[in-house]
C-alpha positions, 0 to 999 in steps of 0.5 A: 198913395200906391193904393189910390192910384188904381182907384183913380184909374178905375174912376177915370175909366168909369167917368169916361164911359158914362160921360165921354168928352164930345167929339166937337170939344176934342176937335176944337182942342186939336184945331187950337193948334192953329195958333202956331201960325197966328201970324199967317194970312187967313184965306176965307172961303169965298165960293163953294159949289155945294152952297146956294147964292144965299149961303145955304146948302143946296137941297137938290142932292141929285145935282151934286151926287157923284160930282166934285165939289169946287172950293175957292179960298181968297186972301190978299194977293192969293187964291187957292182953288180946290176940287174935292172928290169923294173916294169912299170914306176918304177924299181927294184934293186937287188944286191950284194956287194963283198966282202960280208958283211953287209952294209947300202945303200942309193939309190939316184935319182932326187928328192928322195932317200931310205935307206936300209940294205944289208944282211950278204951276201951283197945282197940287194933288193929295188923296186919302184925306178923311171926310170931316173938317180940313184946312190947308196951310200954304207957304210960297217961296219968298212970301212974307208969311204963310196963308191958311185957309179957313176950316171947311167940312168936306 
């Protein structure tokens, strides 16, 4: 059996090079961990400054170049407003939770996450988030359950 192990390792390496697992499949697998918060309230994206009224990306890049992107997520009894700024290959998120109040947030992306606290006014800032799909999980003091935003590409 010991002779088979090196052969299997070499075969696995050849297959990984010839037919690697697609990035989207890996991302979907990692994002399936959202099911850990299945009882959370989903906050849907309700406004995105990069979308036209028809839900299509704006074709006029000159109006958005260098400008911050504004996102609004809504769930029952809570809004999450987020301003996304580009800093090279990373993003900075500045936001506010309405109604205001302290909260614990976790910004999640493919391959990582970062926890932080919102202040008494519900404001938060987090920098160094990689470009790509992100979601924010929010736990407010005294709230019956967490609120999780839909995934959005930043």
